[in-house]
N, C-alpha and C positions, 0 to 999 in steps of 0.2 A: 089755647095752644095744645097741639096734639102731644100726648105723652109717648115717651120712648123713642123719639126721633133725634134727640140731641145727644152728642157724645158725652160720655161720663168722665173721660180723662182730660178735661180742660184744666190746664195749669200754667204757671209762669215758666217760660222757656227762654234761654239765652240764644240769640242768633249772632253768629260771628262772621263778619265779612272777611274772607281770607285774603283779599287784595290789599286791605289797609289795616287789618287787625282790629277794626272797630267792633265792639260788642254792645248789643242793645237787648233789653228785656221786654217781652210782651207775652200775652196769654196765647196759648196754642194747644192743639191736640196732636202735633207732629210727633211721630215715634222716633226715638233715638236711643243709642246705647252709650253715648259719650256724655260726660258731665264737665262743668267748668265752675270754678270758684269765683264769684263776683261779690266783692265787698264782704267777704267772710261767709257767704251763703252759697251752697252748692245748687246749681240748676242743670237741668238737661240741656245739652248743647246741640244746635243745628248749625252746620257750616254752610255758608253761602258763597258763591263765586262773585256776586255783585249785589250791592244793596243801594239804598238811597244815599249813602255816604260816599260811594265811589262811582255811581252811574253818571256819565257825562251830562245827561239831561238835567239832573238835579244839581250837579256841582257847577255847571256852566263851563267846565273844562273839557275840551275835546281832544282826543288822541289822534295823532297823525298816522294814517294808515298807508303802508307802502303799496299803493295801487299800481305803480309802474312795475314793481317786482311781481305782483300777482298776475298782471296782464301778460308779462313775458312768460311766466310759468305756464299760463293757460295756452298761449300761442305755441310754445314748444311742445306741450303735451299733445295738442290736437293738430300739429303740423302734418303728421303722417296721414291724416284723413283728407287733407286738402288735395284737390286734383287740378 
């Protein structure tokens, strides 16, 4: 194994899914300025928009997307270009 190519700051980091407040711990080199207390121990905190606990593919729950509203907005926006 080649020396000097692996990161030095490999440590346990808390990742927090902001959509459902789920927190999980794993090792990472992610830089962060925030910390969180988990079971009496303080860990660096990385905030996520979506994770395995809230993603529809992993949970089996899909969200209904308002496609009709999106299509109407698109048509209204680009109606002035129609000839």
